[in-house]
Structures are given as structure tokens and as C-alpha cells.
Phi, psi and omega in degrees: 000319180297320179295318179298321178297319180295319179298314181299316180298320180295317179296321178297319180296319180294320180296320177298319177301316183292325177296320177297322179294329177297316179298313182297317183292317183295312180287325178295328178297321177295318182297318177293322182301325181257036171056042177062022179256201181283133179274126178307146185303319183297317178292321181296317178298320180293325179295315180292324180292326182276344186304312180303321180296319179295319181295319180294314181297312182291314182300320180294324178290328178298316178292318184297318183272006170074037178295345185251010171277328179283156178255130183304327182301333183237032180303137185208193183303315178304325178293321178295321178297317178298321178297315180300315180296315182296317180296315183298307183290329176297318179291322178300315180294316180297315180297320179296318181293317179296321179298318180295327184274321189233359186057026178062026177288127180082008179240105178298140183296327183291344180301322183294318179293318180295321179295321180300316180297314180297319181296317179300319179291318185285332178273315182283323183303307180299324180296311180294321180297319180298315179296318181298318179296321179292318182286332189300321181296332181286331179293337181244021183279185180276180179118161179291137182285116188248137172258125185262124177263112182115107183249043176256202185299318182294317177299320178297316179298318180299312181296319179300316179295321178298318183290329181280333185272106182294340180266007183298140179280352187235144176240108181293136183247320183197167175250157160231146181208138183283355173277102186296342178293341181273351183301136178089349177268178178217161178229124183054035178082000180260131183285149167270101196274351181161200180255177181296336176294340183265008186304314183300313182293317181294318181298321179290316183293321184261007178055052182286140179264329178202164180246135178245122180268112180255059184229075183295340179267001187294144175279168177301323181296317179295318179294318180301320181298313181293315181298318180295324176296320180289325180296328182294335180249006174074025180269134173291155184233137172237159179217171180281163172301163180296153185303319182295330178286324176294316182294319183282349180087003180287346180210160177240172185293341180272356179274076182286153180215167175292149173292134181254164178295330176297326177295315186289328182261358182290162178242185177298145181304140181285130176264117185246158173272078185295332178297314179292320179296317180297316178299326183285340186246318186303131177080006182249158174274121184240133177245138176238115175274146187067032186290353177266355180279184184296307180289315183300316182292322177292322174301318179299319180297314182289324177294322181300326179290341182269004173058061171291159178292331173202140175247121182252121178257120180249113189212137181270343179274111185300316184294314179298320178296318178300316183294314182290325176297315180299315181297313183292323178292329178285315185279333183228072185297338181273354184286132172280108189240134175233122180252113184251121176276114183187164183247136180293342176280349180267097185301325180294314180295320179296314181298317180298313181297318181290324180292323181286314191262341180048062183296142176265337176224133176239127171254111187262096180255350183294125180188155166275138186223358182279108189301303184298322183295325184279348184300323180262010184226062183300317183300315181294322178295318179294316180303313186277307188284326182261299186288327175296319176297316180296318178301314181293319181294318180294321178295319178298320179296313183297326186262017171070030178295137183283321184220139176231117184249115178269129176267112183252194188218154174294342179288351176281351181267125184044055190297137176245018183207167181298316182302309182296320181295318180290327176291325176294320177296323177298320175301315181297320179300315181291321176298320179294319179299325183295339182286335186240354186252153173281345177287139175279112177262118185235136178246136177239122185246130176206175185267212185287149175246136183293130174083002179289158181299130180086357180283171188286334185295308177301324178297313180299318181298319178295318179296320178295317179299329180275001179091009177089181358281162172268127185260122176241137185292321185203142182299335185255003183292133181234154177215155171273144179224146166211164180282157180299313180300320180296316179300316182292322178296319179289328173299315178298319180294318179297325180295335178276323183289321189297141176257341181129129178089357183276156166244111180267139179245124180279137177290109184267003182076212181269141176293153184242135175290132180296328177298319177297318179302314180298316180298316181295319179296323177293315179297319181293338178276000180088011180249171180249129178298141176072339176263299179275321182235124180282143171250122184246131178264121189256352184092152181299138178276166179306127177090352184274148173245159177296325181218156177252159179235150181262346178205154179281153180303327182277352180270104180281117182284136179242150177286151173240187180289349178245129186295337181261007178236120180248157181250122178271122181275087188277155178290136179279154175236145179294142182303317183296321180296315180296314181297317179297318180296315180295319178300319178294321178298320179298313180294322180295323177295317179298324183265000180055053182246095181296326183296321178294318180296318179298319183292319180294315180297321178298326179285319180287330184234070183292344182278000179300151187289114185277340181266007178277138179290350182239026182294162174287116179096136179276339180261176177297151181298140177289143181283165178297330182296329181295325178288324179297331178281351175101078172283124184246000000 
């Protein structure tokens, strides 16, 4: 109530000020009309007689056009436009009324034009002056001296917020922008001092404390360039929230944050056919296996926004299932959600879930993926990655599921480890199912995702937090990376493109050296590689390769309707060979016979690396002909 009283009192004071300005402008117009000399008595009497009418006409227009909705502290162009409209229509009404009453006798015509000019100055001037006085103290206030990279609309908004916020930790000093046409100009009184190439010189000259990157559309390559320039002179770097957070309203331009490794390795935002994706998901029952994992949980979040008739999460980890269920129920209260605790290797649990929910789309993300750990546990890898996939795929087929999307890995290409070999067999199983089933079996293959459980980034961060050392297997080891949201979005797009039987390969961009990744994470933590945090090379672990591949040499990649999704033209296998092989794997698991499993996988995946010390099988891979003769 007290605040409302204060607002009302403030508006009354401003209105009183404006009424006084009407008097000053009207009488001042007469004074100007007579060249700042003495106004003849007849004209002066007419001016005073007309004044109440002018005040009523003008004052009513001020209220009508909302001059008192704006706050002087933030006076801007819209306020000036309202003043112009109010003055114009107020004068028209006043002139019309005076004409009707006096036929404008004793009222010079130029008085109205002069009064309009004076009113705009007398009403707009104090407002702008008040704002300038309030802002002026902020230009010379405390805070870290910040250099802003990016002098476009977003940079302007950021600086404006910094200047308005008296509690801001940062004081903007200047801009840099790579558009050389902006050089020499200024925004809010701050100069555009050069381009990003000049950061070092400008920072030294202007005694800059930190650099703020105001480029929400910037690619990872652009961000890396700016960050590396700042690293050479030891300046900390801050950046804006991600573009999707700004658009959704979850963050504002003043919510600065540290640059993350996801920023540096990110690519241009993915352009998707959301209309087609929405049509493919909305109103359908969708199941996600492994829905508590990194990829599975993000898929659930994105699917929930597409309004399926029901979202079924199938997950064997109770805690992970609880967390994703809690999050989705909080964020999407209208979503029909079913959380099923179960293992894809448990045929009874899978059958029960499919019979109850009758999924129309299945995203199969459940899998073992830790390469070194699986090297000595072939049976568990086969049970989960191969037979679990087959169990889920057969259940989807029996219950009339329209689409089954298998999430595969780049490690399935020329596999040098158990994990990759079993994922390749899972691909073969789904391709084989597509030949006889009405269900569309689609495989999506991609590389590492940043921040996923078990990935190298969380491990490095933990090592840095502990003071090091950061362990890298080999100085030349490289991997493909993409963010979890980008991977999930492309999975959704591939599920719409696929007709059945395809293996889609996601464009992962350029591979990244793990050593570079480690160095950047150390630098982003405010430490120096090799000085503050040691980097130790430990040698390749069991099953690891120096580099990963996204497709086999014999797989001719074809373009699809989406530029970041390619189609791998894989070699076909006879249905009988696949069925015999899977049957043998099932019996071998029951009998705990690793040698049989190794031999079958070698036959199904002859391209596995035979010169690797960690290949599947200690002997040479069995040929396809051996399976045709009946490996039992």
C-alpha cells in the first residue's frame, strides 16, 4: 500500500510539473513571437484568457497518451514518441477550441508552432536529463573493468543492464567487434576500440580486468579464438547464457557465466524440421529404454516437450529413474508419464511393459559403454548390448510398434574392443529385424557426448578439483564430440527420416585431441597446464584406439534430407546367418563360454581390428563361411 501511495504521489508531482511547463511554453511562445521583447497588452490579455483552455486540452492528452506510465529513470525513445503525440493532438484541440470561441483574434498563428517546440523541449528535456544524471554515476562506479566482445544488439543490451544495475560486479569500458565498419563509433558512450585481434593491446591500454563475450550465436571455433587470445595475456573470460536459455527466458543477458568446454567444442545450432518431428511424436506412446542415463534422460526431456500421449521410461537403475521421473513431473505436470523399473535383458519385464503400454515408438539407449571395463567381461557385454537389444526389438515387433530407434556408437566401426564389437552386432540384429518386421528399425550412430556419465570431461574436472594430475592416455588420441542436446535432437530427426533398416551417421564435425581438451579444462578452471596442474600420459587402456571412425571404408555415405545426418550403406547379411549367430550367442551366454562368443562375434564382425591387443577374441576372426556351416 505504501509503495502504491508513493507511485501515485510521484505521478501527481510529474503531472504538476508538466502543467507548469504548459504555462511556461504558452507564455514563452508569445515572448518568442515578439522577438523576446515586450508583448503588447492586447495579445498578453488574450494569452492569459486562453491559457486555461490550453492547459485542459494539453493535460488531458498527456493522460490519454500515457506520459505517466513511463518512469523518468528509464526515459527513452518510446517516451519521446508519446510526448510528440500528446503535444500535437493537445495543440490541435486547443487551437480548435480557441478558434470556435474567438476566431483566433489576438492569437498569432505562429504561437502554436512555437509552443509545440517549447513543450517538447520542456517535457522531454527534464526526463532525459534525469536519466542521464542517474546513469552518470554508474559510468564512473566501482566494479571490474570489462571489455565487451560484440557490439551488436545483444552487446548493447548487456552494457545497458550493467550500467543500470548499481550492484553490478562489472563496469563496461569499451567494445571490440570484428565488423571494421563500427570502428570509431560508440554505444552508450563506450567506444568500439577495435577488433578481437586487438584485445591484448586494448586490454593493456585501458587496464581491463576481464573480457565478456556477448556473442550468443558464436560457434565453438569463434569462441576458441577469443578465449585463446585472452589466455595469452592471462585475462579471465565470461560469456552470456546459451541462446536457448535466453530465448526461453530461463536467463537474461546480465547472467554472465564462465566459458565452458561445451562452448568451446560446440558447433553451429542444429536446424531441425520440428514440424515433422512433432507430427511423428505428438499424440503417440513413446518408450525410452535406459531413460535414466545421459542420452536417455535428455531424450525424455525433449520428447516431453513434443506432447506424446504417454512417455514410458524403462530403466533398471532405481535412483536414476527416480530422478528423471521427479524432474519430468515437476517440469511437465500435464505429461502422461509411466516410469517402469526393469532391465532389457529381462524378457518378462520387457514383455510386461510393452503389453501394458503398447509403445508406438521405442528409443533404445540402454547399453553398456565403458570400453576398458567391458574388455574382461564379454558375457555381460553380449547379454546387455546384443541380447538385450534383441529382446527389446522382438517385443516391439510383437506388439506392433511403428518405429524402433537403436542408439549406436562410433566404436562399432572397425571395433577394437568388446564394447564396439557388441554394438556392431546390435546394429546387425536391428538391420536383420527390419527385413521381416513391419516395425521400422532405425540405427543412429555417433561419437562421444560432452558431459555424459562416464565421459572424459567429468573425470578431468574431478582431477582438476583435486589438484591434478590430469591423466590422458596418449598425446595424439582424438575423439569426436557433440553436446547431449544436439545428439538427442539429431536422433529425433533421424527417427523421422528413416524408412527402416538404415544406419544413420551423425556429422560430428572435426575430431578433438583429448590433450587439447585437458588443457582447455585446466585453463577454464583458472589454472595453467603443466605449471599448476600436471598432465600425465598413461598409455592406451585396454580396448582403446588412437582415433575413432564413424563409418567403415566399405560403407559409402549418402546424403539425406538433413545436412548433419548421413546414411551409411552397410553390407547386408543373410537372415539365417544372423539368426544362427544370435542363437549361438544365447547358448554361449547360458553356458558361460567366452570362446564361442568370441568366435561368433568374429564371424559377424570380420572388420574388427585383428592387430589390436584388445580385439574381441584371441584368435583370428572367424570367417562368414564358418557360420554358414553352422557354428553351434
